[in-house]
C-alpha positions in Angstrom: -50.1 37.7 -25.0 -52.0 35.1 -27.0 -50.7 31.6 -27.6 -50.2 32.3 -31.3 -48.1 35.5 -30.5 -46.0 33.5 -27.9 -45.3 30.7 -30.4 -44.3 33.2 -33.0 -41.9 35.0 -30.7 -40.3 31.7 -29.7 -39.9 30.6 -33.3 -38.4 34.0 -34.3 -35.9 34.1 -31.3 -32.3 33.2 -32.2 -31.2 29.7 -31.1 -29.0 29.9 -28.1 -27.1 27.0 -26.4 -25.8 27.3 -22.9 -22.0 27.3 -22.9 -19.9 26.3 -19.9 -16.3 26.9 -19.5 -14.2 23.7 -20.0 -12.0 23.4 -16.9 -9.6 21.1 -18.8 -9.0 23.6 -21.6 -5.3 24.0 -22.3 -2.3 21.8 -21.9 -2.1 22.2 -18.1 -5.8 21.3 -17.7 -5.5 18.3 -20.0 -2.4 17.1 -18.0 -4.3 17.6 -14.8 -7.2 15.5 -16.1 -5.0 12.7 -17.4 -3.2 12.4 -14.0 -6.6 12.5 -12.2 -7.8 9.5 -14.3 -4.5 7.7 -14.1 -3.1 8.4 -10.6 -0.3 5.9 -11.0 1.3 7.9 -13.8 3.1 10.4 -11.5 5.0 7.8 -9.4 5.8 5.8 -12.5 7.3 8.9 -14.1 9.3 9.6 -11.0 10.4 6.0 -10.8 11.7 6.0 -14.4 13.3 9.4 -14.0 15.1 8.3 -10.8 16.4 5.1 -12.4 17.7 7.2 -15.4 19.4 9.8 -13.2 21.1 7.3 -10.9 22.1 5.2 -13.9 23.8 8.2 -15.5 25.5 9.1 -12.2 26.6 5.5 -11.3 27.1 3.9 -14.6 26.1 0.6 -16.2 26.3 -1.4 -13.0 23.1 0.3 -11.7 21.3 -1.1 -14.7 22.5 -4.6 -14.1 20.0 -7.4 -13.5 21.6 -7.8 -10.0 21.0 -4.2 -9.0 17.4 -4.1 -10.4 16.4 -7.3 -8.6 18.2 -6.3 -5.5 15.9 -3.3 -5.3 12.9 -5.6 -5.6 14.2 -7.9 -2.8 14.8 -4.9 -0.5 11.3 -3.5 -0.9 9.4 -6.8 -0.9 8.2 -6.5 2.7 7.4 -2.8 2.4 5.6 -3.5 -0.8 3.4 -6.2 0.7 2.5 -4.0 3.8 2.0 -1.0 1.5 -0.6 -3.1 -0.4 -2.5 -3.6 2.9 -2.1 0.1 3.8 -3.4 1.1 0.4 -6.7 -0.7 0.9 -7.3 1.2 4.1 -6.3 4.6 2.8 -8.5 4.2 -0.2 -11.4 4.1 2.3 -10.2 7.4 3.7 -8.7 5.6 6.7 -5.2 4.8 8.0 -3.7 1.8 9.7 -0.9 2.5 12.1 -0.9 -1.1 13.4 0.2 -2.8 10.2 3.8 -3.3 11.3 2.8 -4.6 14.7 0.4 -7.1 13.1 3.2 -8.2 10.8 5.6 -8.8 13.6 3.1 -10.5 16.0 2.0 -12.9 13.3 5.6 -13.9 12.6 6.2 -14.4 16.3 3.1 -16.6 16.6 4.3 -18.7 13.7 7.7 -19.2 15.4 6.5 -19.7 19.0 3.8 -22.1 18.1 6.4 -24.2 16.2 9.3 -24.1 18.6 7.6 -23.6 22.0 4.5 -25.8 21.6 5.9 -28.2 19.0 3.0 -27.8 16.6 3.4 -28.7 12.9 4.8 -25.8 11.0 1.8 -25.7 8.7 -0.6 -25.3 11.7 1.6 -22.6 13.2 1.6 -20.6 9.9 -2.2 -21.0 9.8 -2.4 -19.7 13.4 -0.2 -16.7 12.5 -2.4 -15.8 9.5 -5.4 -16.2 11.8 -3.9 -13.8 14.3 -3.4 -11.2 11.6 -7.0 -11.6 10.5 -8.3 -11.2 14.0 -6.3 -8.0 14.6 -7.6 -6.6 11.3 -11.2 -7.6 12.1 -11.0 -5.8 15.5 -9.7 -2.6 13.8 -12.5 -2.9 11.2 -15.2 -3.4 13.8 -14.1 -0.4 15.9 -14.1 1.8 12.8 -17.2 0.5 11.2 -19.6 -0.2 14.1 -18.2 1.9 16.9 -17.6 4.9 14.5 -14.2 5.6 16.0 -11.6 7.5 13.9 -9.2 5.1 12.1 -6.2 7.0 13.3 -7.1 6.8 16.9 -8.2 3.1 16.7 -5.1 1.9 15.0 -2.8 4.1 17.1 -4.3 2.3 20.1 -4.2 -1.2 18.6 -0.7 -0.6 17.5 0.4 -0.1 21.1 -1.6 -3.0 22.3 -0.4 -5.4 19.7 3.2 -4.2 20.1 3.0 -4.8 23.9 1.4 -8.2 23.4 4.2 -9.1 21.0 6.9 -8.3 23.5 5.1 -9.9 26.5 4.3 -13.1 24.7 7.7 -13.5 23.0 9.7 -12.4 26.1 12.0 -10.7 23.6 13.1 -14.1 22.4 14.7 -14.3 19.0 14.5 -17.6 17.1 17.7 -18.1 15.2 18.0 -18.9 11.5 19.9 -22.1 12.2 17.0 -23.5 14.2 14.4 -22.6 11.6 16.5 -24.2 8.8 16.9 -27.4 10.7 13.3 -27.9 11.9 10.9 -25.6 10.0 12.3 -24.6 6.7 8.7 -23.8 5.4 8.9 -20.7 7.5 11.7 -19.4 5.3 10.1 -20.4 2.0 9.6 -16.8 0.8 13.4 -16.4 1.0 13.9 -19.1 -1.7 15.9 -17.7 -4.5 16.0 -18.6 -8.2 17.6 -17.4 -11.3 15.8 -16.0 -14.4 17.6 -14.3 -17.3 20.7 -13.4 -15.2 18.5 -11.9 -12.4 18.0 -13.3 -9.0 14.4 -13.4 -7.7 12.9 -14.6 -4.5 9.5 -16.1 -3.9 8.8 -13.1 -1.6 9.2 -10.8 -4.6 6.9 -13.0 -6.7 4.3 -13.0 -4.0 4.5 -9.2 -3.7 4.0 -8.8 -7.5 1.1 -11.3 -7.7 -0.6 -9.7 -4.6 -0.4 -6.2 -6.0 -1.7 -7.1 -9.5 -4.4 -9.3 -8.0 -5.6 -6.4 -5.8 -5.3 -4.0 -8.7 -7.6 -6.2 -10.8 -10.1 -6.7 -7.9 -10.3 -3.0 -7.2 -10.9 -2.1 -10.8 -13.1 -4.9 -12.1 -15.1 -6.2 -9.2 -18.1 -4.8 -7.3 -16.2 -5.0 -4.1 -13.4 -2.8 -5.5 -16.0 -0.2 -6.7 -17.5 -0.3 -3.2 -14.1 0.4 -1.6 -13.6 3.5 -3.8 -17.2 4.6 -3.2 -16.8 4.4 0.6 -13.6 6.4 0.5 -15.0 9.0 -1.8 -18.3 9.6 0.1 -19.6 7.0 2.6 -23.0 8.7 3.0 -23.6 8.7 -0.8 -22.3 5.1 -1.0 -24.8 4.1 1.7 -27.7 5.8 -0.2 -26.7 4.0 -3.4 -27.0 0.6 -1.7 -23.4 -0.1 -0.6 -23.0 -1.8 2.7 -20.4 0.6 4.1 -19.9 -1.3 7.4 -19.4 -4.6 5.7 -17.0 -3.0 3.2 -14.9 -1.4 5.9 -14.6 -4.6 7.9 -13.6 -6.6 4.8 -10.9 -4.0 4.0 -9.4 -4.1 7.5 -9.7 -7.9 7.7 -7.9 -8.3 4.4 -5.3 -5.8 5.5 -4.6 -7.9 8.6 -4.2 -11.1 6.6 -1.9 -9.4 4.1 0.2 -8.1 7.0 0.4 -11.7 8.4 1.7 -12.8 5.0 4.2 -10.0 5.2 5.4 -11.4 8.6 5.8 -14.8 7.0 7.7 -13.3 4.1 9.9 -11.3 6.6 11.1 -14.6 8.1 12.3 -15.7 4.7 13.9 -12.3 4.1 15.9 -12.0 7.3 16.1 -15.7 8.2 15.2 -15.4 11.8 12.1 -14.5 13.9 12.6 -11.4 16.1 10.0 -9.4 18.0 12.0 -6.2 17.4 12.2 -6.0 13.6 9.8 -4.2 11.4 8.9 -1.5 13.9 8.9 1.2 11.2 6.8 -0.8 8.7 3.8 1.5 9.4 5.7 4.6 8.5 7.4 3.0 5.5 4.1 1.7 4.1 2.4 5.1 4.5 5.5 6.7 2.7 5.1 4.3 -0.2 1.4 4.9 -0.5 1.7 8.7 -0.4 4.6 8.8 -2.9 2.6 6.3 -4.9 -0.2 8.9 -5.5 -3.0 7.4 -3.4 -5.0 10.2 -1.9 -5.0 10.4 1.9 -8.5 11.7 1.5 -9.7 8.4 0.1 -11.5 7.4 -3.0 -8.7 8.0 -5.5 -5.5 6.2 -6.4 -4.1 3.0 -7.8 -2.6 0.2 -5.7 0.1 -0.1 -8.5 1.1 3.4 -7.4 2.0 2.1 -3.9 4.3 -0.5 -5.6 5.9 2.3 -7.6 6.3 4.3 -4.4 8.0 1.5 -2.6 10.3 1.0 -5.6 11.2 4.8 -5.7 12.3 4.5 -2.1 14.4 1.4 -3.0 16.0 3.1 -6.0 16.9 6.2 -3.9 18.3 4.0 -1.1 20.4 1.8 -3.3 21.5 4.7 -5.6 22.7 6.9 -2.8 24.5 4.0 -1.2 26.4 3.2 -4.4 27.3 6.9 -4.7 28.8 6.7 -1.2 26.4 9.4 0.1 25.5 9.7 3.7 22.3 7.8 4.6 20.7 11.0 5.9 20.4 12.2 2.3 17.9 9.4 1.7 15.6 10.6 4.4 16.0 14.2 3.2 15.0 13.3 -0.4 12.2 10.9 0.6 10.8 13.7 2.9 10.8 16.1 0.0 9.1 13.5 -2.2 6.4 13.0 0.4 5.6 16.7 0.5 5.7 17.0 -3.3 3.4 14.0 -3.7 0.8 15.6 -1.3 1.1 18.9 -3.2 0.5 17.1 -6.6 -2.4 15.2 -5.1 -4.0 18.5 -4.0 -3.4 20.0 -7.5 -4.9 17.0 -9.2 -8.0 17.0 -6.9 -8.9 20.4 -8.2 -10.1 18.8 -11.4 -13.0 17.2 -9.6 -13.9 20.1 -7.4 
């Protein structure tokens, strides 16, 4: 065929455009896409629905400022630890040692103040440093030794827990002693009134922390690196992301946040005990999963973990006011966890 014949045949051929099936066609597909882009929508919807349902069942007292702020006070420690857990899970990891780091940091703050007579400010700084060191060790083992995060933090959880008991000798520092000599340790328990509602500095710290991390994850290069590492670490490495540095920064920051949670816990319960907060790791993972952050990493919003913690708080307080057995709380929360994972799997199909 000559060039002129070829050009004539091309010009006479009907114009055809390749067509691809739109996976988001239809209402269900559109909903799936919206939830994929805004992962915090699901826990927010569940939170609003649970508040409405319990409000209808219990009455106006559930909508009172006292009840609403009581929920915030009850979930403040879990909310802070869940923020730390969220960072790790966004990198497709998991941190089982968050509760142990929290407790050890609070014990160090108390023991350094009352056993060694250090100024309370120095003791608090030492407690925060201990949290940072524990987090850095976790990050180094995961990033440089290439050990699975589950195994690493399972091991450090046991080590930190044993260190906590051995160092403290199971000694509890009473609230009366703290109030008399080191009230700064209880500062996060300070209450104040606002519009008929009672808040604590611990609640304010939790909210400021969550919104600060949410902004950092969405609008900074570090935040984009965290999501990239969780989504595909090899692709992130090829695109110029320092995966090891990012992982260490995440675990280090997680440890520091857990140390702050330990400080806030002193203000919440009033005393310093090596036996409290043992379930913080499970509770934080529960809040993160219900909050819509994918356990596979790379997708989710840290605001969702706050909503997840609040959902647990609403169910706990609502069932208590209804006079239901406490086991119903565990039953419903367990069902929510399974449902949240199922929804996450369904939403992930939009990107597959």
